[in-house]
mmCIF file of the C-alpha atoms, coordinates in Angstrom:
data_MODEL
# 
_entry.id   MODEL 
# 
loop_
_atom_site.group_PDB 
_atom_site.id 
_atom_site.type_symbol 
_atom_site.label_atom_id 
_atom_site.label_alt_id 
_atom_site.label_comp_id 
_atom_site.label_asym_id 
_atom_site.label_entity_id 
_atom_site.label_seq_id 
_atom_site.pdbx_PDB_ins_code 
_atom_site.Cartn_x 
_atom_site.Cartn_y 
_atom_site.Cartn_z 
_atom_site.occupancy 
_atom_site.B_iso_or_equiv 
_atom_site.pdbx_formal_charge 
_atom_site.auth_seq_id 
_atom_site.auth_comp_id 
_atom_site.auth_asym_id 
_atom_site.auth_atom_id 
_atom_site.pdbx_PDB_model_num 
ATOM 1   C CA . MET A 1 1   ? 132.490 101.473 73.588 1.00 0.00 ? 1   MET A CA 1 
ATOM 2   C CA . PRO A 1 2   ? 132.829 100.181 70.056 1.00 0.00 ? 2   PRO A CA 1 
ATOM 3   C CA . ILE A 1 3   ? 136.266 101.801 69.627 1.00 0.00 ? 3   ILE A CA 1 
ATOM 4   C CA . ASP A 1 4   ? 139.453 101.615 71.672 1.00 0.00 ? 4   ASP A CA 1 
ATOM 5   C CA . ASP A 1 5   ? 140.341 105.151 72.724 1.00 0.00 ? 5   ASP A CA 1 
ATOM 6   C CA . SER A 1 6   ? 142.667 104.080 75.548 1.00 0.00 ? 6   SER A CA 1 
ATOM 7   C CA . ASP A 1 7   ? 145.554 105.969 73.921 1.00 0.00 ? 7   ASP A CA 1 
ATOM 8   C CA . MET A 1 8   ? 143.390 109.142 74.044 1.00 0.00 ? 8   MET A CA 1 
ATOM 9   C CA . GLY A 1 9   ? 142.632 108.709 70.369 1.00 0.00 ? 9   GLY A CA 1 
ATOM 10  C CA . CYS A 1 10  ? 145.596 110.422 68.759 1.00 0.00 ? 10  CYS A CA 1 
ATOM 11  C CA . ASP A 1 11  ? 145.536 109.524 65.062 1.00 0.00 ? 11  ASP A CA 1 
ATOM 12  C CA . CYS A 1 12  ? 148.606 111.532 64.072 1.00 0.00 ? 12  CYS A CA 1 
ATOM 13  C CA . GLU A 1 13  ? 151.664 109.932 62.476 1.00 0.00 ? 13  GLU A CA 1 
ATOM 14  C CA . LYS A 1 14  ? 153.727 111.202 65.407 1.00 0.00 ? 14  LYS A CA 1 
ATOM 15  C CA . HIS A 1 15  ? 151.560 110.724 68.513 1.00 0.00 ? 15  HIS A CA 1 
ATOM 16  C CA . CYS A 1 16  ? 150.656 113.905 70.376 1.00 0.00 ? 16  CYS A CA 1 
ATOM 17  C CA . ALA A 1 17  ? 151.311 114.523 74.027 1.00 0.00 ? 17  ALA A CA 1 
ATOM 18  C CA . ILE A 1 18  ? 148.197 114.190 76.183 1.00 0.00 ? 18  ILE A CA 1 
ATOM 19  C CA . ARG A 1 19  ? 147.078 117.637 77.304 1.00 0.00 ? 19  ARG A CA 1 
ATOM 20  C CA . GLU A 1 20  ? 144.360 119.267 79.320 1.00 0.00 ? 20  GLU A CA 1 
ATOM 21  C CA . ALA A 1 21  ? 141.081 120.270 77.703 1.00 0.00 ? 21  ALA A CA 1 
ATOM 22  C CA . TRP A 1 22  ? 140.797 123.592 75.929 1.00 0.00 ? 22  TRP A CA 1 
ATOM 23  C CA . THR A 1 23  ? 140.093 126.638 78.088 1.00 0.00 ? 23  THR A CA 1 
ATOM 24  C CA . LYS A 1 24  ? 138.494 129.030 75.613 1.00 0.00 ? 24  LYS A CA 1 
ATOM 25  C CA . GLU A 1 25  ? 135.942 129.089 72.814 1.00 0.00 ? 25  GLU A CA 1 
ATOM 26  C CA . ASN A 1 26  ? 136.679 129.494 69.137 1.00 0.00 ? 26  ASN A CA 1 
ATOM 27  C CA . PRO A 1 27  ? 136.777 133.259 68.453 1.00 0.00 ? 27  PRO A CA 1 
ATOM 28  C CA . LEU A 1 28  ? 134.510 132.740 65.417 1.00 0.00 ? 28  LEU A CA 1 
ATOM 29  C CA . ILE A 1 29  ? 131.633 131.728 67.719 1.00 0.00 ? 29  ILE A CA 1 
ATOM 30  C CA . GLU A 1 30  ? 129.605 134.716 68.820 1.00 0.00 ? 30  GLU A CA 1 
ATOM 31  C CA . ILE A 1 31  ? 128.584 134.495 72.481 1.00 0.00 ? 31  ILE A CA 1 
ATOM 32  C CA . ALA A 1 32  ? 125.321 136.354 73.137 1.00 0.00 ? 32  ALA A CA 1 
ATOM 33  C CA . THR A 1 33  ? 124.538 137.999 76.462 1.00 0.00 ? 33  THR A CA 1 
ATOM 34  C CA . THR A 1 34  ? 121.778 135.423 77.075 1.00 0.00 ? 34  THR A CA 1 
ATOM 35  C CA . ASP A 1 35  ? 124.159 132.492 76.480 1.00 0.00 ? 35  ASP A CA 1 
ATOM 36  C CA . ALA A 1 36  ? 125.732 130.586 79.329 1.00 0.00 ? 36  ALA A CA 1 
ATOM 37  C CA . ILE A 1 37  ? 129.084 128.841 79.268 1.00 0.00 ? 37  ILE A CA 1 
ATOM 38  C CA . THR A 1 38  ? 130.153 126.318 81.873 1.00 0.00 ? 38  THR A CA 1 
ATOM 39  C CA . ASP A 1 39  ? 131.942 123.030 82.310 1.00 0.00 ? 39  ASP A CA 1 
ATOM 40  C CA . ASN A 1 40  ? 130.526 122.529 85.793 1.00 0.00 ? 40  ASN A CA 1 
ATOM 41  C CA . GLY A 1 41  ? 127.793 119.899 86.048 1.00 0.00 ? 41  GLY A CA 1 
ATOM 42  C CA . GLN A 1 42  ? 126.010 121.500 89.017 1.00 0.00 ? 42  GLN A CA 1 
ATOM 43  C CA . GLU A 1 43  ? 126.065 124.909 87.380 1.00 0.00 ? 43  GLU A CA 1 
ATOM 44  C CA . ALA A 1 44  ? 124.678 123.457 84.133 1.00 0.00 ? 44  ALA A CA 1 
ATOM 45  C CA . TRP A 1 45  ? 121.910 121.656 86.055 1.00 0.00 ? 45  TRP A CA 1 
ATOM 46  C CA . ASN A 1 46  ? 121.023 124.847 87.956 1.00 0.00 ? 46  ASN A CA 1 
ATOM 47  C CA . LEU A 1 47  ? 120.871 126.819 84.719 1.00 0.00 ? 47  LEU A CA 1 
ATOM 48  C CA . LEU A 1 48  ? 118.662 124.255 82.977 1.00 0.00 ? 48  LEU A CA 1 
ATOM 49  C CA . GLN A 1 49  ? 116.326 124.086 85.968 1.00 0.00 ? 49  GLN A CA 1 
ATOM 50  C CA . SER A 1 50  ? 116.116 127.871 86.412 1.00 0.00 ? 50  SER A CA 1 
ATOM 51  C CA . ARG A 1 51  ? 115.207 128.295 82.730 1.00 0.00 ? 51  ARG A CA 1 
ATOM 52  C CA . GLY A 1 52  ? 112.783 125.349 82.688 1.00 0.00 ? 52  GLY A CA 1 
ATOM 53  C CA . ILE A 1 53  ? 114.818 123.524 80.038 1.00 0.00 ? 53  ILE A CA 1 
ATOM 54  C CA . ASP A 1 54  ? 114.051 119.808 79.708 1.00 0.00 ? 54  ASP A CA 1 
ATOM 55  C CA . ASN A 1 55  ? 115.122 119.247 76.091 1.00 0.00 ? 55  ASN A CA 1 
ATOM 56  C CA . VAL A 1 56  ? 118.868 119.280 75.494 1.00 0.00 ? 56  VAL A CA 1 
ATOM 57  C CA . ILE A 1 57  ? 120.745 119.011 72.182 1.00 0.00 ? 57  ILE A CA 1 
ATOM 58  C CA . LEU A 1 58  ? 124.404 118.087 72.502 1.00 0.00 ? 58  LEU A CA 1 
ATOM 59  C CA . CYS A 1 59  ? 127.182 118.286 69.941 1.00 0.00 ? 59  CYS A CA 1 
ATOM 60  C CA . GLY A 1 60  ? 130.882 119.079 69.879 1.00 0.00 ? 60  GLY A CA 1 
ATOM 61  C CA . VAL A 1 61  ? 134.200 117.376 70.306 1.00 0.00 ? 61  VAL A CA 1 
ATOM 62  C CA . HIS A 1 62  ? 134.850 114.712 71.199 1.00 0.00 ? 62  HIS A CA 1 
ATOM 63  C CA . LEU A 1 63  ? 131.800 112.435 71.241 1.00 0.00 ? 63  LEU A CA 1 
ATOM 64  C CA . ASN A 1 64  ? 133.512 109.439 72.836 1.00 0.00 ? 64  ASN A CA 1 
ATOM 65  C CA . MET A 1 65  ? 134.979 111.597 75.588 1.00 0.00 ? 65  MET A CA 1 
ATOM 66  C CA . CYS A 1 66  ? 133.539 114.998 76.542 1.00 0.00 ? 66  CYS A CA 1 
ATOM 67  C CA . VAL A 1 67  ? 130.195 114.962 74.716 1.00 0.00 ? 67  VAL A CA 1 
ATOM 68  C CA . LEU A 1 68  ? 129.303 111.566 76.141 1.00 0.00 ? 68  LEU A CA 1 
ATOM 69  C CA . GLY A 1 69  ? 131.090 111.475 79.473 1.00 0.00 ? 69  GLY A CA 1 
ATOM 70  C CA . ARG A 1 70  ? 131.583 114.908 81.028 1.00 0.00 ? 70  ARG A CA 1 
ATOM 71  C CA . PRO A 1 71  ? 129.356 116.123 83.886 1.00 0.00 ? 71  PRO A CA 1 
ATOM 72  C CA . ILE A 1 72  ? 127.483 118.188 81.276 1.00 0.00 ? 72  ILE A CA 1 
ATOM 73  C CA . GLY A 1 73  ? 127.470 115.363 78.711 1.00 0.00 ? 73  GLY A CA 1 
ATOM 74  C CA . ILE A 1 74  ? 124.918 112.925 77.334 1.00 0.00 ? 74  ILE A CA 1 
ATOM 75  C CA . ARG A 1 75  ? 125.211 110.259 80.046 1.00 0.00 ? 75  ARG A CA 1 
ATOM 76  C CA . GLN A 1 76  ? 124.736 112.734 82.878 1.00 0.00 ? 76  GLN A CA 1 
ATOM 77  C CA . MET A 1 77  ? 121.887 114.624 81.206 1.00 0.00 ? 77  MET A CA 1 
ATOM 78  C CA . VAL A 1 78  ? 120.057 111.342 80.554 1.00 0.00 ? 78  VAL A CA 1 
ATOM 79  C CA . LYS A 1 79  ? 120.628 110.201 84.155 1.00 0.00 ? 79  LYS A CA 1 
ATOM 80  C CA . LEU A 1 80  ? 119.215 113.524 85.367 1.00 0.00 ? 80  LEU A CA 1 
ATOM 81  C CA . GLY A 1 81  ? 116.037 112.948 83.359 1.00 0.00 ? 81  GLY A CA 1 
ATOM 82  C CA . LYS A 1 82  ? 116.557 115.439 80.548 1.00 0.00 ? 82  LYS A CA 1 
ATOM 83  C CA . ASN A 1 83  ? 115.301 114.685 77.042 1.00 0.00 ? 83  ASN A CA 1 
ATOM 84  C CA . VAL A 1 84  ? 118.585 114.471 75.185 1.00 0.00 ? 84  VAL A CA 1 
ATOM 85  C CA . ALA A 1 85  ? 119.413 114.303 71.483 1.00 0.00 ? 85  ALA A CA 1 
ATOM 86  C CA . LEU A 1 86  ? 122.778 114.215 69.738 1.00 0.00 ? 86  LEU A CA 1 
ATOM 87  C CA . MET A 1 87  ? 123.352 116.445 66.704 1.00 0.00 ? 87  MET A CA 1 
ATOM 88  C CA . ARG A 1 88  ? 125.488 113.798 65.012 1.00 0.00 ? 88  ARG A CA 1 
ATOM 89  C CA . ASP A 1 89  ? 126.959 115.775 62.128 1.00 0.00 ? 89  ASP A CA 1 
ATOM 90  C CA . MET A 1 90  ? 128.276 118.397 64.566 1.00 0.00 ? 90  MET A CA 1 
ATOM 91  C CA . THR A 1 91  ? 130.517 116.005 66.478 1.00 0.00 ? 91  THR A CA 1 
ATOM 92  C CA . ASP A 1 92  ? 133.734 114.078 66.044 1.00 0.00 ? 92  ASP A CA 1 
ATOM 93  C CA . THR A 1 93  ? 135.674 111.471 67.996 1.00 0.00 ? 93  THR A CA 1 
ATOM 94  C CA . MET A 1 94  ? 139.188 111.023 69.293 1.00 0.00 ? 94  MET A CA 1 
ATOM 95  C CA . TYR A 1 95  ? 140.045 107.728 67.632 1.00 0.00 ? 95  TYR A CA 1 
ATOM 96  C CA . ASN A 1 96  ? 143.301 106.182 66.452 1.00 0.00 ? 96  ASN A CA 1 
ATOM 97  C CA . HIS A 1 97  ? 142.550 103.971 63.439 1.00 0.00 ? 97  HIS A CA 1 
ATOM 98  C CA . GLU A 1 98  ? 145.386 101.625 64.498 1.00 0.00 ? 98  GLU A CA 1 
ATOM 99  C CA . ARG A 1 99  ? 143.303 100.604 67.530 1.00 0.00 ? 99  ARG A CA 1 
ATOM 100 C CA . ARG A 1 100 ? 140.274 98.319  67.698 1.00 0.00 ? 100 ARG A CA 1 
ATOM 101 C CA . PRO A 1 101 ? 138.282 97.933  65.487 1.00 0.00 ? 101 PRO A CA 1 
ATOM 102 C CA . GLN A 1 102 ? 140.891 99.278  63.035 1.00 0.00 ? 102 GLN A CA 1 
ATOM 103 C CA . VAL A 1 103 ? 138.537 101.251 60.823 1.00 0.00 ? 103 VAL A CA 1 
ATOM 104 C CA . ASN A 1 104 ? 139.144 104.747 59.506 1.00 0.00 ? 104 ASN A CA 1 
ATOM 105 C CA . HIS A 1 105 ? 138.494 107.778 61.681 1.00 0.00 ? 105 HIS A CA 1 
ATOM 106 C CA . PHE A 1 106 ? 135.072 108.548 60.220 1.00 0.00 ? 106 PHE A CA 1 
ATOM 107 C CA . GLN A 1 107 ? 133.891 104.952 60.522 1.00 0.00 ? 107 GLN A CA 1 
ATOM 108 C CA . GLY A 1 108 ? 135.046 105.084 64.159 1.00 0.00 ? 108 GLY A CA 1 
ATOM 109 C CA . THR A 1 109 ? 132.877 108.158 64.692 1.00 0.00 ? 109 THR A CA 1 
ATOM 110 C CA . GLU A 1 110 ? 129.905 106.412 63.068 1.00 0.00 ? 110 GLU A CA 1 
ATOM 111 C CA . LEU A 1 111 ? 130.363 103.458 65.443 1.00 0.00 ? 111 LEU A CA 1 
ATOM 112 C CA . VAL A 1 112 ? 130.281 105.767 68.457 1.00 0.00 ? 112 VAL A CA 1 
ATOM 113 C CA . ILE A 1 113 ? 127.160 107.501 67.104 1.00 0.00 ? 113 ILE A CA 1 
ATOM 114 C CA . GLU A 1 114 ? 125.503 104.084 66.759 1.00 0.00 ? 114 GLU A CA 1 
ATOM 115 C CA . HIS A 1 115 ? 126.527 103.307 70.356 1.00 0.00 ? 115 HIS A CA 1 
ATOM 116 C CA . VAL A 1 116 ? 124.951 106.552 71.579 1.00 0.00 ? 116 VAL A CA 1 
ATOM 117 C CA . GLU A 1 117 ? 121.750 105.856 69.618 1.00 0.00 ? 117 GLU A CA 1 
ATOM 118 C CA . LYS A 1 118 ? 121.532 102.310 70.998 1.00 0.00 ? 118 LYS A CA 1 
ATOM 119 C CA . TYR A 1 119 ? 122.296 103.017 74.650 1.00 0.00 ? 119 TYR A CA 1 
ATOM 120 C CA . TRP A 1 120 ? 121.749 106.714 75.389 1.00 0.00 ? 120 TRP A CA 1 
ATOM 121 C CA . CYS A 1 121 ? 119.674 108.945 73.126 1.00 0.00 ? 121 CYS A CA 1 
ATOM 122 C CA . PRO A 1 122 ? 118.414 109.563 69.592 1.00 0.00 ? 122 PRO A CA 1 
ATOM 123 C CA . SER A 1 123 ? 120.332 111.649 67.102 1.00 0.00 ? 123 SER A CA 1 
ATOM 124 C CA . PHE A 1 124 ? 119.600 113.924 64.188 1.00 0.00 ? 124 PHE A CA 1 
ATOM 125 C CA . VAL A 1 125 ? 121.547 116.096 61.729 1.00 0.00 ? 125 VAL A CA 1 
ATOM 126 C CA . SER A 1 126 ? 121.865 119.882 61.739 1.00 0.00 ? 126 SER A CA 1 
ATOM 127 C CA . SER A 1 127 ? 119.885 120.175 58.511 1.00 0.00 ? 127 SER A CA 1 
ATOM 128 C CA . ASP A 1 128 ? 116.813 118.962 60.422 1.00 0.00 ? 128 ASP A CA 1 
ATOM 129 C CA . ILE A 1 129 ? 116.914 122.398 62.085 1.00 0.00 ? 129 ILE A CA 1 
ATOM 130 C CA . THR A 1 130 ? 118.536 124.621 59.463 1.00 0.00 ? 130 THR A CA 1 
ATOM 131 C CA . GLY A 1 131 ? 117.023 123.165 56.295 1.00 0.00 ? 131 GLY A CA 1 
ATOM 132 C CA . GLY A 1 132 ? 120.470 123.316 54.691 1.00 0.00 ? 132 GLY A CA 1 
ATOM 133 C CA . LYS A 1 133 ? 122.896 120.522 53.997 1.00 0.00 ? 133 LYS A CA 1 
ATOM 134 C CA . PRO A 1 134 ? 124.248 118.423 56.890 1.00 0.00 ? 134 PRO A CA 1 
ATOM 135 C CA . PHE A 1 135 ? 127.868 119.123 57.765 1.00 0.00 ? 135 PHE A CA 1 
ATOM 136 C CA . ARG A 1 136 ? 130.445 116.656 56.492 1.00 0.00 ? 136 ARG A CA 1 
ATOM 137 C CA . PHE A 1 137 ? 134.237 116.694 56.708 1.00 0.00 ? 137 PHE A CA 1 
ATOM 138 C CA . LYS A 1 138 ? 135.616 116.917 53.167 1.00 0.00 ? 138 LYS A CA 1 
ATOM 139 C CA . GLU A 1 139 ? 137.912 113.961 53.945 1.00 0.00 ? 139 GLU A CA 1 
ATOM 140 C CA . ASP A 1 140 ? 134.936 111.765 54.924 1.00 0.00 ? 140 ASP A CA 1 
ATOM 141 C CA . THR A 1 141 ? 134.316 109.527 51.922 1.00 0.00 ? 141 THR A CA 1 
ATOM 142 C CA . ASN A 1 142 ? 132.243 106.951 53.848 1.00 0.00 ? 142 ASN A CA 1 
ATOM 143 C CA . ARG A 1 143 ? 128.876 108.160 52.546 1.00 0.00 ? 143 ARG A CA 1 
# 
């Protein structure tokens, strides 16, 4: 990885306690009856196979951890032979700018995106689908 996330990436002035992953979705996200929600790799595989899905778009938090490494993440989907793409403007990283390579948070995210593009899968921005503007954190002044 191009960034050191060995401290779990806390970038707060006072470092946060390490905690378990979230256990619920954001209430602003509408879950349709045809949607499926799982964090189980076998269940995700079974769902994709039963629906004949070979093309998978991944996004979310955090790219350097869950999106890349979980049993339903990029690495596993690629290893299972799925056609995977990262929606890069809909992701973020857990990165402490005091760690290697000591760049700001958004530059750290860009480095992880470049890593994914080099070693795992292509990426694109949400506007390639929506036709609108790509998402950007207002604090991100890198572009």
